[in-house]
N, C-alpha and C positions, 0 to 999 in steps of 0.2 A: 525452633530456629534451624535445626538440621534439615527439616522438611523444606523450609524456605530456601536454604542454600542449595539443596538438590534441584528445586524448581528453577532457581536462577541459572544454575549450571546447564540445565536442559534448554531453557528458553532464551538465554542471552544471545547466542549466535543467530538463531532464527529471527528474533525480533530486530536485532541490529541490522542484519542484511535485508530483511523485508522492507524496512523503512528507508534505509540509505540507498539501496539499489533502485527503489521506486523513484526517488528524487533524481538519481544519476540518469535514469532512463529518460526523464523529462529533459534533462540538460543535453544529452546526446541527440535526442529527437529535435530539439529546438535548433541546435547547431546544424544538423542535417538539412533542416528546412530554411536555413538562412539567418537565424538569430544567434549571434555569437556572444550575447550578454553573459550567459552562464559559463561559457568556455573561457572568456576573459577573466572571470572571477574564480577560476579554478574548480568549478563545480562539475565539469565533465570528467569525473573521476570515480572509481569504485572504492576509493579510500574512505572508509566510514568517518574518519576524522574531519573530512571536508563537509560532511552533511549533518553531523550530530548536533542536536539541540539539547542542552543539558537537562532541561525539564521534560520535553516531549519524547526524547529518545531514551533517556536513562531513568529519571526519577518517576515519571508517570507509569511506565510499564512495571517498574519495581513495586510501586504502590498497588497496581492492579493485581500483581502476583500475590502480594501480601494479603490483600483483601479477598483473593480467590475469585475475582469477577472477570469480566470481559477484558482481554488485553488490548489496551488502546495506547496510541502514541503517534508521534510525528517527527520528522526531521526538519531541518531548516528548509523552508520552501525555496525551490529553484526560481530565481528571477527570470521571467520570460517577457521579452518585448514583442508582443504579438504583431505590432505594426512592422517589425523588422523581418517577419517571415515573408517568403517570396509571394505566397498567396495567403494573406493573414487569416481570412475567414475559413478557408478550406484546410490549411495546414494546421490551424488550431486543433482540429479534430484529432490528428495523428499525434501531435505533441501531448494532448490530454490523455489519449489512450495508451501512450507509452508506459506510464506508471502502472496502471492496473494490469496491462499485458505482462509487465515484468513480474508482478506478483503471481500471476497464473503460471508463468514459466518456472518461477522458484518453487511453487507448490508441486509442480511435476518433478522437479529435482529432488525435493524432500520425499516424495512418494517413491522415487527410485532408491533413495537411501533406505527406506523401510524394506523394500524388496531385497536389498543387499543384506540388511540385518537378518531377515528371514533365512537367506541363503547361508549365513554364518552359523545358524543353528544355536548350539549351546555355548558359543564363543563368549568370552568375557565382555566383549564390546557390543554384542548383539542387542541387549536390552537398552543400554543408553542410546545407541544409534536409532533404534526403533522409536524411542520416546522423543528424541530430538526431531526425528522425521515427522512424527505426529504433530509436535509443536509447530514445526515449519509449515505444515499444511494448514493448520488452524489459523495461524497469524496471517499467512499470505492470502488465503481465501477470504478471511474477514476484511483485510485491507482492500482487496480487490472489490468486494461487494460494497464496502463503505464508500470508496472513492467513486464508484460508478453511479451512486445516487444522483438524480438530476437536480442538484442543489449547488449553487455557487457559494464558496469558491472551490468546491470539490471538482474532481476531473469530470464527473458526469454532467455537472453544470456547464463546463466548457464545451462538452460535446453538444449539449442542447443549443448553446449560443452558436456553435458552428453550423448546425443543421437548420436553425430557424431562419426565415426571411429577415432581412436587415432590420426592418422596423420592429418586428416582434423580438428579435434578438436584443435590440437596444432596451426595450421595455423589460425583458427578462433579466438583463444584466444589472438593472437597478436594485435588485434584491441582494446583490453581493455583500454590501456592508452589514446586512442583517443575517447572512447565511450561517455564521457560526452560532449566533444566538438561537436560530431556528434548530440547528443541529443539537445544541445543548438541551433545548426544550423537548425535542423528540426523545432524547436519552432520558430526561427526567420523568417523562410521562410513560416510559417503557414501550414506546412504539417503534424505536429505531431498529431493534432486532427484527420486528415483523416486516418492516420495509426492506430490510436487507435479505430476508430469507429466500426469496426467489433466486437472487443472484448467488447466494451461498449454496443452494441446492444445485444450481447449474455448475458451479465450480467443483463441488464434490462429485457430481455426475461425470464430469470430464476426467477427474482424477481416478475414478473407479475403472475407467477404461484401461488403465495400465497397472492396476493393483490386482 
């Protein structure tokens, strides 16, 4: 139990902010490109309480920590009316990329925190800071890689829709109702990690540039 409490103390902030800032970034991007749906619903906010999903943001990550497996979770999805964007098909790309980009930025922040911990030396706070920084890098790089997979309703799927010609984009978008089932199937058969690995390596490669 003590070990679990220590894990929660280390992982709580990184997981909470990785998930909620991801969604807030979609909201801010959508507002910037013309869709005020999320703004009117109060989702253009960095307040985690605006984005928390009781199961996806709290219970599921806790269960993952307890089981010792891959940390997985989600916040309440930000509603985006893509038709309200100034250039719906083109701007969809930037709204979709805003979430993964925020995760990469947060991974850099946590990497800088590790550098601070190293600079502190034998200070009492050095080890907890370093471990929290490591957790922050892991969860943010993982979420970035997961969300960039070219599968709807993930952000990578939105990127594909934005880049494909209209007729092909429409055909590709028809898989969205089955996307989460496909994702669960990939997890169940143990291939999800393999598909994410190139993006994970890319993320860690960028992080190493400042470590």
